[in-house]
VOGU-3710 file (C-alpha; in Angstrom, 3 decimals, decimal comma):
1> mttakprkwr> 18,933/-43,661/4,768  19,615/-44,315/1,108  16,591/-42,312/-0,076  16,813/-39,369/2,344  19,786/-37,706/0,702  18,389/-37,579/-2,862  15,105/-36,262/-1,516  16,930/-33,547/0,374  18,869/-32,527/-2,733  15,695/-32,429/-4,797
11> rllwqrlwrr> 14,059/-30,239/-2,191  17,023/-27,859/-2,068  17,163/-27,701/-5,866  13,463/-26,867/-6,035  13,866/-24,163/-3,374  16,699/-22,573/-5,353  14,735/-22,691/-8,603  11,612/-21,305/-6,922  13,511/-18,183/-5,908  14,020/-17,322/-9,588
21> pivkkafyea> 11,197/-15,046/-10,826  11,154/-16,643/-14,286  10,568/-20,121/-12,798  7,848/-18,865/-10,483  6,104/-16,982/-13,285  6,245/-19,953/-15,682  4,738/-22,202/-13,023  1,845/-19,840/-12,277  1,149/-19,283/-15,985  0,901/-23,048/-16,464
31> lglvfagrrg> -1,261/-23,393/-13,367  -3,525/-20,622/-14,663  -4,064/-22,575/-17,885  -4,885/-25,731/-15,913  -7,390/-23,850/-13,744  -8,913/-21,875/-16,631  -11,950/-24,095/-17,086  -12,551/-24,820/-13,398  -15,218/-23,018/-11,409  -13,721/-24,044/-8,057
41> mqmlncgyqe> -10,481/-22,826/-6,492  -11,389/-19,160/-7,031  -9,855/-18,326/-3,652  -6,240/-19,429/-3,276  -5,531/-17,673/0,035  -5,172/-19,243/3,482  -8,610/-18,108/4,595  -9,890/-16,758/7,901  -11,855/-18,605/10,576  -12,821/-17,269/13,961
51> pgfpalalrp> -15,646/-18,226/16,370  -18,433/-15,678/16,200  -17,402/-14,298/12,813  -20,593/-12,797/11,308  -22,198/-14,995/8,676  -21,729/-13,626/5,172  -24,427/-13,836/2,542  -22,661/-15,658/-0,294  -23,867/-16,883/-3,647  -24,460/-20,670/-3,629
61> eaemerlgfq> -21,494/-21,318/-5,925  -19,208/-19,425/-3,514  -20,285/-21,231/-0,342  -17,680/-23,984/-0,587  -14,907/-21,355/-0,464  -16,431/-19,384/2,412  -13,224/-19,166/4,472  -11,322/-17,522/1,620  -14,095/-14,964/1,154  -14,122/-14,349/4,905
71> lyhrvaaseg> -10,487/-13,276/4,720  -11,288/-10,665/2,081  -14,296/-9,468/4,054  -12,290/-9,246/7,286  -9,619/-7,143/5,572  -11,934/-4,720/3,774  -15,239/-4,507/5,671  -14,353/-1,511/7,850  -12,484/0,460/5,198  -15,252/2,304/3,359
81> lrgadvfevg> -14,855/0,847/-0,124  -18,221/2,158/-1,294  -17,640/4,936/-3,820  -13,841/4,577/-3,614  -11,263/3,905/-6,304  -9,662/0,588/-5,349  -6,733/-1,369/-6,741  -5,631/-4,871/-5,844  -2,256/-6,473/-6,465  -1,875/-10,221/-6,923
91> cgrgggarfl> -5,579/-10,893/-7,472  -4,923/-14,476/-8,641  -8,085/-16,265/-9,726  -10,056/-13,080/-9,053  -12,703/-14,420/-6,705  -11,879/-11,926/-3,963  -12,034/-8,979/-6,359  -15,432/-10,080/-7,681  -16,691/-10,510/-4,122  -15,534/-7,088/-2,872
101> adqfqprsys> -16,704/-5,241/-5,983  -20,148/-6,835/-5,677  -20,393/-6,550/-1,881  -19,153/-2,990/-1,311  -19,806/-1,194/-4,622  -16,616/0,854/-5,046  -16,575/3,471/-7,794  -13,828/1,512/-9,546  -11,942/-1,674/-8,770  -8,769/-2,481/-10,722
111> atdfclsfvl> -7,483/-5,980/-9,973  -3,948/-6,705/-11,185  -1,844/-9,820/-11,463  1,471/-10,691/-13,115  0,092/-14,039/-14,316  -1,405/-13,384/-17,761  -3,346/-16,652/-17,849  -5,105/-15,694/-14,594  -5,944/-12,232/-15,935  -7,344/-13,551/-19,230
121> anrmrlrpgq> -9,440/-16,178/-17,438  -10,786/-13,537/-15,035  -11,824/-11,322/-17,944  -13,927/-14,154/-19,351  -16,033/-14,505/-16,201  -19,096/-12,459/-15,338  -18,176/-9,572/-13,066  -19,552/-6,266/-11,738  -19,254/-3,427/-14,244  -16,837/-1,393/-12,109
131> lhyryapatr> -14,349/-4,270/-11,900  -11,512/-4,506/-14,412  -8,588/-6,933/-14,538  -5,148/-5,686/-15,548  -1,921/-7,525/-16,319  0,869/-5,866/-14,317  3,610/-6,569/-11,768  3,066/-5,166/-8,296  6,106/-2,893/-8,632  4,965/-1,341/-11,958
141> lpfgpgshdi> 1,268/-0,649/-11,673  -0,482/0,831/-14,740  -2,045/3,744/-12,845  -1,276/7,414/-12,539  0,076/9,051/-9,364  -2,532/9,641/-6,679  -5,271/7,865/-8,633  -6,678/5,529/-5,965  -8,123/5,662/-2,458  -7,503/2,094/-1,295
151> giaieavhph> -4,977/-0,602/-2,171  -5,444/-4,263/-1,287  -2,677/-6,867/-1,112  -3,834/-10,248/0,150  -0,975/-12,755/0,149  0,691/-10,659/-2,550  3,588/-9,195/-0,536  5,551/-12,348/0,309  6,805/-13,072/-3,252  8,671/-9,742/-3,386
161> adkeaflaea> 12,171/-9,665/-1,947  12,264/-5,866/-2,298  9,486/-4,822/0,054  10,468/-1,149/-0,201  9,892/-1,161/-3,963  6,472/-2,736/-3,416  5,497/-0,111/-0,848  6,906/2,751/-2,923  4,752/1,766/-5,905  1,644/1,426/-3,748
171> arvlrsggrl> 2,344/4,855/-2,256  2,770/6,349/-5,730  -0,727/5,425/-6,881  -2,514/6,202/-3,591  -3,903/9,625/-2,799  -2,805/11,371/0,378  -4,736/9,744/3,208  -5,350/6,633/1,121  -4,994/3,246/2,770  -3,060/0,113/1,926
181> lvadffytre> -4,548/-3,093/3,368  -2,199/-6,056/3,678  -2,825/-9,614/4,842  0,017/-12,074/4,383  2,350/-14,569/5,995  5,867/-13,649/7,048  8,754/-15,603/8,534  10,098/-14,964/12,014  13,688/-15,672/10,927  15,178/-12,203/10,525
191> dspnsiagfr> 17,505/-13,074/7,641  14,605/-14,238/5,450  13,694/-11,973/2,479  10,121/-12,292/3,745  10,743/-11,671/7,436  8,159/-9,839/9,518  10,936/-7,667/10,923  12,073/-6,745/7,421  8,556/-5,727/6,386  8,152/-3,568/9,473
201> saiarapfrl> 11,467/-1,877/8,669  10,343/-1,273/5,079  7,127/0,339/6,351  9,140/2,636/8,640  11,107/3,895/5,608  8,073/4,243/3,317  5,686/7,224/3,045  3,092/5,421/5,146  1,824/5,603/8,710  1,234/2,251/10,369
211> dleedwtrqa> -2,301/2,434/11,792  -2,842/-1,200/12,692  -0,942/-4,457/12,914  -2,770/-7,626/13,985  -1,628/-11,217/14,365  -4,022/-13,522/12,513  -1,896/-16,674/12,767  -4,512/-18,524/14,821  -7,329/-17,599/12,428  -5,329/-18,540/9,315
221> saaleadspr> -4,224/-21,867/10,817  -7,814/-22,718/11,790  -8,989/-21,945/8,251  -6,263/-24,138/6,754  -7,281/-27,043/8,971  -10,981/-26,655/8,209  -10,634/-26,213/4,442  -7,879/-28,747/3,747  -10,087/-31,751/2,850  -11,813/-29,763/0,094
231> rlaeidrlpr> -8,572/-28,278/-1,223  -6,757/-31,600/-1,211  -9,634/-33,101/-3,190  -9,294/-30,273/-5,726  -5,551/-30,925/-6,009  -6,227/-34,623/-6,640  -8,163/-33,586/-9,748  -5,185/-31,719/-11,209  -2,990/-33,354/-13,860  -0,466/-35,593/-12,113
241> ifrklalsfa> 2,495/-33,399/-13,099  1,094/-30,519/-11,019  -0,074/-32,368/-7,914  3,174/-32,619/-5,983  4,104/-29,030/-6,775  0,638/-27,835/-5,788  0,912/-29,653/-2,467  4,210/-27,885/-1,775  2,749/-24,379/-1,990  -1,041/-24,655/-1,782
251> ctsasplyhq> -2,721/-23,521/1,422  -3,541/-26,819/3,131  -2,606/-28,535/6,380  -0,173/-30,630/4,312  1,791/-27,582/3,154  5,072/-26,369/4,695  3,395/-23,031/5,493  0,875/-24,651/7,806  3,632/-26,306/9,833  5,645/-23,072/9,907
261> lhdgravyah> 2,629/-21,192/11,277  1,968/-23,967/13,770  5,477/-24,087/15,232  6,191/-20,351/15,240  8,518/-20,129/12,245  5,946/-17,984/10,431  3,178/-15,579/11,374  0,102/-14,405/9,508  -0,294/-10,660/9,870  -2,734/-7,932/8,906
271> ftltrl> -1,562/-4,347/8,368  -3,482/-1,150/7,718  -1,247/1,649/6,376  -2,169/5,252/5,582  -0,453/7,206/2,811  1,209/10,318/4,217
//
C-alpha cells in the first residue's frame, strides 16, 4: 500500500504532461534521434493480422515487420494509388510511405510528419523517386487547395483533440471526389478527446461523405499479440531512460492500448471518406 499512491501520482502527472503538445513533440524528437541509426522499427503502428490475408511480397529486410506493412496494404490496396497524387500525415519512421510508393507507383507521394528528426532521417534513406518527406503539422499541410487525390492517416488522428480542424485541412488539399483513408484507435468513452463518437460527429460536420467504416479491433489486437516479442526486444535495446516511456505508448501487448482494446474501452477503426 505504501508504494501504490506514489505510483498513481506519477502516472497521473505523466498523463497530464503527455497532453501538452510541447512535451509530446519533445519526446518524439528525442525518440527520432535515438532511432536514427536503426534499421528496425520502421513501422510503429499496431499492425494488422487476419487468417487468410494474402501473402505480400516484401523485401527481406522488411519481413520482420510484416504485420505493420500489412496494415498499410489493407488500408490502401483497393484505392487506386497508381498514378495518383497522395499525401500522408504522421508518417513517422516512413516505412509505410516507402512501401506504398514502391508497391503502387503513385504519381507523387508526399509524406509529412511534425517530428523533424523523423523527417530528416527518412530523407537520408533510399526511397522511390516520387516519394518526398515534408516537415509539417497535420493541421497546416504545405500543399495547395485541391492538389491531391488521396490522403492517408494511419494512427495519425488520435493525437489531435480538434478532429474538425484535422478533417478541414485534409479536405482543403483533396480534390473533389478525393478520398481520405484513416486507420486508428479511438476510445469508447464519449467524453474522451479521442472518442469514436466524437470522430463520427466531426465527419458529419466536415465536407466528406462517409463511404466505409470497419471495426478492425480484432485484427489489431491479434497483430499486437503476435508482434510483441520482437517489439519488446527492440525496446530493450533502447537507452534505459527511454525504455519505460516506450513501453507506455509503444504498440505491444504490454501497452495500455492493448488492454483497452481487449476489454472494450477502445476500438480500432478504419474509415474511407470521400471529399464532397
